KOLBALO-913260 format. One record per residue (C-alpha): residue number from 1; residue in one letter; chain; x, y, z. Coordinates in steps of 0.001 Angstrom, whole numbers. Layout:
! residues N
LOLO     k   r   c         x         y         z
LOLO   NUM   A   A         X         Y         Z
...
! end
This chain:
! residues 492
LOLO     k   r   c         x         y         z
LOLO     1   X   A    112484    162132    119078
LOLO     2   X   A    112127    158832    117301
LOLO     3   X   A    115862    158746    116772
LOLO     4   X   A    116538    159572    120372
LOLO     5   X   A    114114    156937    121522
LOLO     6   X   A    116164    154149    119977
LOLO     7   X   A    118901    152551    122020
LOLO     8   X   A    121976    150629    120838
LOLO     9   X   A    120899    147814    123119
LOLO    10   X   A    117798    147332    120988
LOLO    11   X   A    114818    148923    122730
LOLO    12   X   A    112608    151218    120694
LOLO    13   X   A    109502    153261    121507
LOLO    14   X   A    106940    155037    119387
LOLO    15   X   A    106455    158797    119257
LOLO    16   X   A    103361    158663    121497
LOLO    17   X   A    105240    156694    124138
LOLO    18   X   A    108277    158940    123894
LOLO    19   X   A    106193    161951    124972
LOLO    20   X   A    106220    160521    128495
LOLO    21   X   A    109947    161251    128569
LOLO    22   X   A    109051    164950    128381
LOLO    23   X   A    105853    164862    130425
LOLO    24   X   A    107473    163030    133340
LOLO    25   X   A    110120    165748    133640
LOLO    26   X   A    107584    168594    133387
LOLO    27   X   A    105289    167157    136061
LOLO    28   X   A    108013    166618    138656
LOLO    29   X   A    109599    169949    137712
LOLO    30   X   A    106319    171800    138274
LOLO    31   X   A    105817    170229    141707
LOLO    32   X   A    109285    171174    142947
LOLO    33   X   A    109069    174652    141427
LOLO    34   X   A    105988    175444    143464
LOLO    35   X   A    107501    174422    146802
LOLO    36   X   A    111132    175352    146117
LOLO    37   X   A    110668    178701    147888
LOLO    38   X   A    109763    176962    151145
LOLO    39   X   A    112454    174321    150716
LOLO    40   X   A    115215    176854    150070
LOLO    41   X   A    114157    178814    153158
LOLO    42   X   A    114192    175718    155366
LOLO    43   X   A    117385    174185    153982
LOLO    44   X   A    119198    177372    153022
LOLO    45   X   A    119437    178700    149469
LOLO    46   X   A    123040    177770    148782
LOLO    47   X   A    122656    174315    150307
LOLO    48   X   A    119317    173720    148544
LOLO    49   X   A    120784    174809    145221
LOLO    50   X   A    123748    172444    145568
LOLO    51   X   A    121390    169575    146473
LOLO    52   X   A    119340    170296    143343
LOLO    53   X   A    122451    170376    141147
LOLO    54   X   A    123660    167102    142667
LOLO    55   X   A    120272    165404    142098
LOLO    56   X   A    120087    166703    138519
LOLO    57   X   A    123637    165537    137774
LOLO    58   X   A    123110    162085    139280
LOLO    59   X   A    119772    161699    137475
LOLO    60   X   A    121427    162690    134181
LOLO    61   X   A    123978    159950    134710
LOLO    62   X   A    121184    157433    135332
LOLO    63   X   A    119291    158646    132232
LOLO    64   X   A    122404    158105    130153
LOLO    65   X   A    122509    154460    131231
LOLO    66   X   A    118733    153832    131097
LOLO    67   X   A    117997    150304    129865
LOLO    68   X   A    114340    150727    128876
LOLO    69   X   A    111590    153356    128619
LOLO    70   X   A    110279    152753    132131
LOLO    71   X   A    113726    153337    133624
LOLO    72   X   A    114255    156480    131543
LOLO    73   X   A    110898    157933    132627
LOLO    74   X   A    111709    157180    136282
LOLO    75   X   A    115111    158847    136015
LOLO    76   X   A    113573    161834    134190
LOLO    77   X   A    111207    162300    137146
LOLO    78   X   A    114249    162409    139422
LOLO    79   X   A    115943    164824    137017
LOLO    80   X   A    112897    167088    137107
LOLO    81   X   A    112980    167128    140903
LOLO    82   X   A    116527    168443    140778
LOLO    83   X   A    116002    170846    137899
LOLO    84   X   A    112919    172442    139431
LOLO    85   X   A    114768    174099    142277
LOLO    86   X   A    117798    175489    140464
LOLO    87   X   A    116293    178475    138647
LOLO    88   X   A    114384    179742    141681
LOLO    89   X   A    117446    179608    143926
LOLO    90   X   A    119600    181376    141355
LOLO    91   X   A    117144    184226    140890
LOLO    92   X   A    116440    184635    144586
LOLO    93   X   A    120159    184898    145391
LOLO    94   X   A    120616    187495    142641
LOLO    95   X   A    117591    189488    143829
LOLO    96   X   A    118937    189794    147370
LOLO    97   X   A    122568    190349    146353
LOLO    98   X   A    122040    193393    144104
LOLO    99   X   A    120192    196711    144571
LOLO   100   X   A    117295    197434    142158
LOLO   101   X   A    119327    199712    139857
LOLO   102   X   A    121902    196923    139315
LOLO   103   X   A    119561    193991    139615
LOLO   104   X   A    118544    194261    135961
LOLO   105   X   A    122166    193950    134805
LOLO   106   X   A    122671    190929    137060
LOLO   107   X   A    119582    189252    135639
LOLO   108   X   A    120759    190185    132131
LOLO   109   X   A    124055    188349    132568
LOLO   110   X   A    122158    185424    134034
LOLO   111   X   A    119715    185609    131126
LOLO   112   X   A    122490    185368    128540
LOLO   113   X   A    123491    182008    129984
LOLO   114   X   A    119858    180878    129928
LOLO   115   X   A    119416    181936    126293
LOLO   116   X   A    122580    180202    125077
LOLO   117   X   A    121081    176786    125836
LOLO   118   X   A    118119    176896    123414
LOLO   119   X   A    120308    178529    120751
LOLO   120   X   A    123043    175888    120690
LOLO   121   X   A    121116    173022    122316
LOLO   122   X   A    119209    171644    119299
LOLO   123   X   A    122233    171865    117010
LOLO   124   X   A    124624    170393    119580
LOLO   125   X   A    122124    167711    120560
LOLO   126   X   A    121612    166691    116932
LOLO   127   X   A    125361    166487    116348
LOLO   128   X   A    125898    164405    119495
LOLO   129   X   A    123075    162036    118509
LOLO   130   X   A    124323    161653    114936
LOLO   131   X   A    127967    161276    115913
LOLO   132   X   A    127580    159163    119049
LOLO   133   X   A    124248    158100    120647
LOLO   134   X   A    121365    159829    122429
LOLO   135   X   A    122839    158633    125757
LOLO   136   X   A    125504    161331    125548
LOLO   137   X   A    122842    164069    125539
LOLO   138   X   A    122332    163166    129210
LOLO   139   X   A    125898    162178    130060
LOLO   140   X   A    127263    165563    128955
LOLO   141   X   A    125420    167074    131951
LOLO   142   X   A    127588    165138    134417
LOLO   143   X   A    130883    167070    134110
LOLO   144   X   A    128945    170354    133869
LOLO   145   X   A    127085    169489    137066
LOLO   146   X   A    130270    168601    138922
LOLO   147   X   A    131891    171854    137790
LOLO   148   X   A    128837    173791    138978
LOLO   149   X   A    128985    172146    142396
LOLO   150   X   A    132663    173055    142741
LOLO   151   X   A    132209    176692    141695
LOLO   152   X   A    129139    177253    143875
LOLO   153   X   A    130880    175701    146863
LOLO   154   X   A    133874    177986    146375
LOLO   155   X   A    132296    181281    145322
LOLO   156   X   A    128645    181571    146409
LOLO   157   X   A    127740    182760    149899
LOLO   158   X   A    124345    182662    151573
LOLO   159   X   A    122702    186139    151587
LOLO   160   X   A    122339    187362    155156
LOLO   161   X   A    118660    188197    154605
LOLO   162   X   A    117927    184634    153560
LOLO   163   X   A    119815    183207    156531
LOLO   164   X   A    117876    185424    158934
LOLO   165   X   A    114586    184258    157402
LOLO   166   X   A    115695    180658    157823
LOLO   167   X   A    116649    181116    161458
LOLO   168   X   A    113352    182870    162166
LOLO   169   X   A    111382    180013    160626
LOLO   170   X   A    113350    177299    162445
LOLO   171   X   A    113229    179132    165783
LOLO   172   X   A    109507    178313    166006
LOLO   173   X   A    110221    174672    165332
LOLO   174   X   A    110019    173127    161888
LOLO   175   X   A    106396    172577    160953
LOLO   176   X   A    105869    170914    157603
LOLO   177   X   A    102699    171717    155693
LOLO   178   X   A    102044    168142    154586
LOLO   179   X   A     98504    168908    153443
LOLO   180   X   A     99690    171817    151309
LOLO   181   X   A    102449    169695    149810
LOLO   182   X   A    100024    166910    148916
LOLO   183   X   A     97567    169369    147362
LOLO   184   X   A    100186    171133    145269
LOLO   185   X   A    101813    167868    144166
LOLO   186   X   A     98535    166289    143055
LOLO   187   X   A     97041    169539    141756
LOLO   188   X   A     99946    170811    139664
LOLO   189   X   A    101012    167326    138629
LOLO   190   X   A     97501    166547    137375
LOLO   191   X   A     97213    169916    135633
LOLO   192   X   A    100511    169435    133811
LOLO   193   X   A     99382    165971    132691
LOLO   194   X   A     96088    167361    131371
LOLO   195   X   A     97806    170179    129485
LOLO   196   X   A    100511    167955    127999
LOLO   197   X   A     98356    164947    127120
LOLO   198   X   A     94909    166479    126589
LOLO   199   X   A     95057    167065    122850
LOLO   200   X   A     96578    163642    122175
LOLO   201   X   A     93778    162002    124169
LOLO   202   X   A     90767    163942    122814
LOLO   203   X   A     90572    166139    125923
LOLO   204   X   A     87374    165477    127875
LOLO   205   X   A     86409    162648    125564
LOLO   206   X   A     88959    160633    127546
LOLO   207   X   A     88058    159314    130978
LOLO   208   X   A     91707    159579    132016
LOLO   209   X   A     91851    163279    131152
LOLO   210   X   A     88540    163908    132914
LOLO   211   X   A     89824    162175    136060
LOLO   212   X   A     93073    164173    136113
LOLO   213   X   A     91221    167429    135351
LOLO   214   X   A     88837    166852    138282
LOLO   215   X   A     91768    166039    140560
LOLO   216   X   A     93594    169205    139454
LOLO   217   X   A     90538    171432    139962
LOLO   218   X   A     89693    170044    143397
LOLO   219   X   A     93265    170112    144717
LOLO   220   X   A     94109    173600    143436
LOLO   221   X   A     90917    175129    144844
LOLO   222   X   A     91516    173343    148133
LOLO   223   X   A     95138    174515    148061
LOLO   224   X   A     94113    178171    147916
LOLO   225   X   A     91719    177786    150851
LOLO   226   X   A     94168    175739    152930
LOLO   227   X   A     97197    177973    152353
LOLO   228   X   A     95192    181032    153416
LOLO   229   X   A     94282    179552    156802
LOLO   230   X   A     97386    177537    157725
LOLO   231   X   A     99983    179324    159881
LOLO   232   X   A    103139    178299    157969
LOLO   233   X   A    102017    177678    154356
LOLO   234   X   A    104274    175832    151967
LOLO   235   X   A    103197    178331    149262
LOLO   236   X   A    102379    181939    150131
LOLO   237   X   A     99198    182349    148062
LOLO   238   X   A     98732    185872    149435
LOLO   239   X   A    101532    187090    147172
LOLO   240   X   A     99257    186575    144179
LOLO   241   X   A     96765    188983    145718
LOLO   242   X   A     99280    191833    145691
LOLO   243   X   A     98820    194189    142757
LOLO   244   X   A    102492    194250    141763
LOLO   245   X   A    103326    190595    142143
LOLO   246   X   A     99963    189401    140818
LOLO   247   X   A    100416    191531    137694
LOLO   248   X   A    103931    190187    137172
LOLO   249   X   A    102607    186635    137611
LOLO   250   X   A    100010    187198    134864
LOLO   251   X   A    102583    188828    132587
LOLO   252   X   A    104935    185879    133030
LOLO   253   X   A    102094    183456    132280
LOLO   254   X   A    101510    185219    128969
LOLO   255   X   A    105217    185408    128192
LOLO   256   X   A    105666    181693    128789
LOLO   257   X   A    102639    180933    126608
LOLO   258   X   A    103925    182968    123645
LOLO   259   X   A    107550    181841    123843
LOLO   260   X   A    107031    178113    124376
LOLO   261   X   A    104059    177837    122003
LOLO   262   X   A    105861    179543    119116
LOLO   263   X   A    109050    177580    119777
LOLO   264   X   A    107042    174413    119206
LOLO   265   X   A    104518    175449    116573
LOLO   266   X   A    106749    177470    114202
LOLO   267   X   A    109151    174588    113391
LOLO   268   X   A    106105    172320    113196
LOLO   269   X   A    104553    174637    110597
LOLO   270   X   A    107748    174880    108565
LOLO   271   X   A    108337    171131    108488
LOLO   272   X   A    104780    169911    107875
LOLO   273   X   A    103470    172608    105528
LOLO   274   X   A    106551    174078    103866
LOLO   275   X   A    108713    170925    103703
LOLO   276   X   A    111620    172345    105707
LOLO   277   X   A    114083    169864    107134
LOLO   278   X   A    114525    169756    110917
LOLO   279   X   A    117901    171479    110497
LOLO   280   X   A    116464    174354    108424
LOLO   281   X   A    113549    174756    110815
LOLO   282   X   A    116066    175042    113653
LOLO   283   X   A    117997    177687    111711
LOLO   284   X   A    114839    179807    111623
LOLO   285   X   A    114964    180010    115438
LOLO   286   X   A    118715    180543    115764
LOLO   287   X   A    118923    184213    114625
LOLO   288   X   A    116292    185085    117199
LOLO   289   X   A    118374    183505    119939
LOLO   290   X   A    121393    185554    118934
LOLO   291   X   A    119320    188755    118942
LOLO   292   X   A    118023    187951    122419
LOLO   293   X   A    121577    187464    123653
LOLO   294   X   A    122538    190864    122268
LOLO   295   X   A    119471    192529    123814
LOLO   296   X   A    120009    191118    127305
LOLO   297   X   A    122792    193510    128438
LOLO   298   X   A    121023    196466    126787
LOLO   299   X   A    117830    195695    128674
LOLO   300   X   A    119822    195191    131872
LOLO   301   X   A    121105    198771    131646
LOLO   302   X   A    117671    200140    130761
LOLO   303   X   A    116166    198631    133915
LOLO   304   X   A    118407    200860    136019
LOLO   305   X   A    116880    204028    134538
LOLO   306   X   A    113496    203123    132986
LOLO   307   X   A    110491    201911    134948
LOLO   308   X   A    110052    198136    134408
LOLO   309   X   A    106327    198495    133647
LOLO   310   X   A    107097    200549    130526
LOLO   311   X   A    109711    198037    129389
LOLO   312   X   A    107234    195182    129931
LOLO   313   X   A    104551    197023    127963
LOLO   314   X   A    107005    197637    125113
LOLO   315   X   A    108133    194003    125105
LOLO   316   X   A    104536    192780    125119
LOLO   317   X   A    103657    195072    122210
LOLO   318   X   A    106631    193748    120233
LOLO   319   X   A    105614    190155    121025
LOLO   320   X   A    102064    190890    119849
LOLO   321   X   A    103454    192429    116655
LOLO   322   X   A    105613    189373    115968
LOLO   323   X   A    102560    187131    116311
LOLO   324   X   A    100558    189452    114033
LOLO   325   X   A    103401    189220    111511
LOLO   326   X   A    102967    185438    111451
LOLO   327   X   A     99274    185783    110579
LOLO   328   X   A    100457    186787    107105
LOLO   329   X   A    101895    183360    106304
LOLO   330   X   A    101162    181813    102932
LOLO   331   X   A    102205    178618    101221
LOLO   332   X   A    105193    180310     99579
LOLO   333   X   A    106786    182402    102355
LOLO   334   X   A    110577    182323    102296
LOLO   335   X   A    113126    181662    105034
LOLO   336   X   A    113575    185373    105713
LOLO   337   X   A    109884    185927    106490
LOLO   338   X   A    109812    183129    109054
LOLO   339   X   A    113157    184146    110601
LOLO   340   X   A    112111    187800    110916
LOLO   341   X   A    109063    186839    112951
LOLO   342   X   A    111367    185152    115435
LOLO   343   X   A    113767    188092    115407
LOLO   344   X   A    110911    190487    116232
LOLO   345   X   A    109952    188275    119175
LOLO   346   X   A    113606    188013    120221
LOLO   347   X   A    113827    191803    120529
LOLO   348   X   A    110861    191819    122887
LOLO   349   X   A    111763    188840    125080
LOLO   350   X   A    114469    190529    127191
LOLO   351   X   A    112050    193453    127665
LOLO   352   X   A    109662    190926    129192
LOLO   353   X   A    111720    188412    131162
LOLO   354   X   A    114140    190786    132874
LOLO   355   X   A    111732    193605    133864
LOLO   356   X   A    109061    191117    134984
LOLO   357   X   A    111594    189350    137184
LOLO   358   X   A    112871    192665    138556
LOLO   359   X   A    109426    194171    139190
LOLO   360   X   A    108104    191018    140839
LOLO   361   X   A    110447    191495    143822
LOLO   362   X   A    109329    195086    144445
LOLO   363   X   A    107608    195325    147810
LOLO   364   X   A    108514    191736    148728
LOLO   365   X   A    110172    191358    152124
LOLO   366   X   A    113456    189389    152246
LOLO   367   X   A    111795    186435    153959
LOLO   368   X   A    109368    186129    151000
LOLO   369   X   A    111953    186326    148203
LOLO   370   X   A    112203    182551    147890
LOLO   371   X   A    108434    182246    147577
LOLO   372   X   A    108271    185018    144971
LOLO   373   X   A    111006    183440    142873
LOLO   374   X   A    109298    180061    142981
LOLO   375   X   A    105898    181413    141928
LOLO   376   X   A    107319    183471    139047
LOLO   377   X   A    109068    180388    137681
LOLO   378   X   A    105862    178373    138119
LOLO   379   X   A    104098    181052    136045
LOLO   380   X   A    106614    180716    133210
LOLO   381   X   A    106426    176930    133055
LOLO   382   X   A    102673    176770    133576
LOLO   383   X   A    102141    179479    130976
LOLO   384   X   A    104242    177510    128513
LOLO   385   X   A    102186    174368    129042
LOLO   386   X   A     98957    176321    128730
LOLO   387   X   A    100173    178041    125571
LOLO   388   X   A    101140    174788    123871
LOLO   389   X   A     97851    173139    124870
LOLO   390   X   A     95856    176144    123656
LOLO   391   X   A     97629    176306    120285
LOLO   392   X   A     97333    172588    119626
LOLO   393   X   A     93638    172680    120500
LOLO   394   X   A     93044    175693    118259
LOLO   395   X   A     94861    173973    115404
LOLO   396   X   A     92719    170838    115710
LOLO   397   X   A     89411    172651    116070
LOLO   398   X   A     90028    175312    113435
LOLO   399   X   A     91197    172715    110933
LOLO   400   X   A     87791    171063    111298
LOLO   401   X   A     86044    174443    110977
LOLO   402   X   A     87919    175537    107854
LOLO   403   X   A     87530    172126    106289
LOLO   404   X   A     83751    172267    106745
LOLO   405   X   A     83695    175683    105049
LOLO   406   X   A     86109    175079    102190
LOLO   407   X   A     84737    171700    101127
LOLO   408   X   A     81477    173484    100309
LOLO   409   X   A     83197    174709     97155
LOLO   410   X   A     84511    171266     96171
LOLO   411   X   A     81442    170164     94246
LOLO   412   X   A     80880    169361     90555
LOLO   413   X   A     78253    172107     90400
LOLO   414   X   A     80753    174788     91489
LOLO   415   X   A     82010    176710     88432
LOLO   416   X   A     85367    177565     90051
LOLO   417   X   A     85949    173916     90903
LOLO   418   X   A     85101    172863     87313
LOLO   419   X   A     87487    175428     85866
LOLO   420   X   A     90286    174375     88213
LOLO   421   X   A     89838    170684     87409
LOLO   422   X   A     89822    171411     83663
LOLO   423   X   A     92934    173563     83909
LOLO   424   X   A     94875    171020     86005
LOLO   425   X   A     93738    168128     83791
LOLO   426   X   A     95210    169895     80781
LOLO   427   X   A     98357    170591     82793
LOLO   428   X   A     98904    166921     83652
LOLO   429   X   A     98087    165894     80077
LOLO   430   X   A    100789    168276     78899
LOLO   431   X   A    103151    166443     81258
LOLO   432   X   A    102422    163151     79438
LOLO   433   X   A     99461    161648     81356
LOLO   434   X   A     96475    160244     79494
LOLO   435   X   A     93041    161837     79926
LOLO   436   X   A     91861    159441     82640
LOLO   437   X   A     95063    159655     84723
LOLO   438   X   A     95250    163407     84265
LOLO   439   X   A     91710    163830     85624
LOLO   440   X   A     92558    161714     88693
LOLO   441   X   A     95772    163662     89250
LOLO   442   X   A     93862    166946     89002
LOLO   443   X   A     91359    165844     91649
LOLO   444   X   A     94210    164667     93930
LOLO   445   X   A     96018    167988     93431
LOLO   446   X   A     92902    169932     94410
LOLO   447   X   A     92537    167781     97533
LOLO   448   X   A     96155    168355     98573
LOLO   449   X   A     95906    172094     97936
LOLO   450   X   A     92693    172277     99931
LOLO   451   X   A     94253    170487    102913
LOLO   452   X   A     97247    172799    102815
LOLO   453   X   A     94999    175852    102854
LOLO   454   X   A     93019    174393    105752
LOLO   455   X   A     96196    173858    107760
LOLO   456   X   A     97582    177329    107019
LOLO   457   X   A     94312    179005    108032
LOLO   458   X   A     94350    177056    111307
LOLO   459   X   A     97927    178193    112018
LOLO   460   X   A     96897    181784    111296
LOLO   461   X   A     94095    181479    113858
LOLO   462   X   A     96583    180121    116408
LOLO   463   X   A     98940    183065    115855
LOLO   464   X   A     96022    185495    116201
LOLO   465   X   A     95245    183999    119626
LOLO   466   X   A     98861    184506    120724
LOLO   467   X   A     98785    188095    119394
LOLO   468   X   A     95729    188780    121557
LOLO   469   X   A     97577    187432    124606
LOLO   470   X   A    100437    189831    123837
LOLO   471   X   A     98019    192761    123583
LOLO   472   X   A     96423    191868    126934
LOLO   473   X   A     99884    191768    128502
LOLO   474   X   A    100353    195439    127552
LOLO   475   X   A     97306    196323    129666
LOLO   476   X   A     98587    194227    132575
LOLO   477   X   A    102020    195871    132379
LOLO   478   X   A    100637    199396    132481
LOLO   479   X   A     98648    198495    135609
LOLO   480   X   A    101861    197874    137565
LOLO   481   X   A    103151    200562    139890
LOLO   482   X   A    106465    202384    139536
LOLO   483   X   A    109329    201130    141688
LOLO   484   X   A    112197    202833    143541
LOLO   485   X   A    115217    202149    141355
LOLO   486   X   A    117654    203612    143894
LOLO   487   X   A    116777    201374    146842
LOLO   488   X   A    119710    199497    148433
LOLO   489   X   A    120225    195759    148160
LOLO   490   X   A    118289    193679    150696
LOLO   491   X   A    120653    190774    151154
LOLO   492   X   A    123349    192543    153129
! end
């Protein structure tokens, strides 16, 4: 990030400041995600999707020409507003255009395109930055956005079910839930800020974090009450009370937590504790991405004949196993051990994302499809933020815990400590150091080894927490009901 935060025109920002480039996008993205179901119903899915693509493309162009950090953050907010509505519109159109027994295959093909980005993105982004400048990471979105607008305008038609829902809503006169919009914007925006910035700002030791946390709690509680009593809610909270959709929402929360948290923390572990370069750490993730791509079409076919709840339970069990596998890390694990953990997770991911998405639409009327799609995508993003915040907090707190326990043995009266110091002193003397220097080097070596063990134990605790989330997801999956795989498509 430090490289990307430096501009050829001379402005530079620190790592802490550069995090706002990410946070600004996530906050605006979360707000639009939550209300994109209502917006796509009012505007029309195809039209709303094209507006989102146009905003995202224009914002990318502005980001590419940003002249300082403030401008880049502003343009990233605009980019998040456009990006937040694209995924929900895409999934809603697919859900209404295909019957349940083919819907899984449609989502699988869509999923392949989604998976390609994180597989080639880091490598391509690094090459673009090294060869040209970071500006081109944003500018490359412009021709892709224009091509998307052209293809959607030529090939995509509005599902009849969605158009009927739109006409029904507008026939009563357009009533905008301004209160609901304000509550969701402040509530989710504040929550995202707390989750993204909490650990860096000492959580509730910071007055800023406390203020945003109070705002998030008040607005989200008020949102639930308000949306239950208002006639035309901007978010249909009642969907979360349905057994099927509520279960899928929880499963997607857990999936987002495991996927996003491990995507961040595994390279972090490899680079800080095992001295991997950024390129090698990225290569650890790449095989998993390729496996996920291969599993997508297989899972798509399975959805047509196997109940989604069993696929979700299997995927969750595999995810839990992959996290358990990572609890066996030591200071001398090889590349294969780290890559296999990601490959295990990659096998389970399609068994989570595709069946969850498919099952979440079961029992949802066509006029609620937009709302369902929006909430499921909110669950994925919110789960990811929660997972990252949880892991970073566990790392910080468990490092303190393990340090307090292990330093008890670092005392002159401890026989093991004396033996280790004597052995390492002789080792450094054999390397040519005098007695005094060798003793100092031995003490420094013990300190470094201790810190490494503290860090590894904290990472193990973090992976255990993610494994527990995976195990709980199995229970949630089995609580879902079976669906009719032979039902006709709803959009025609």
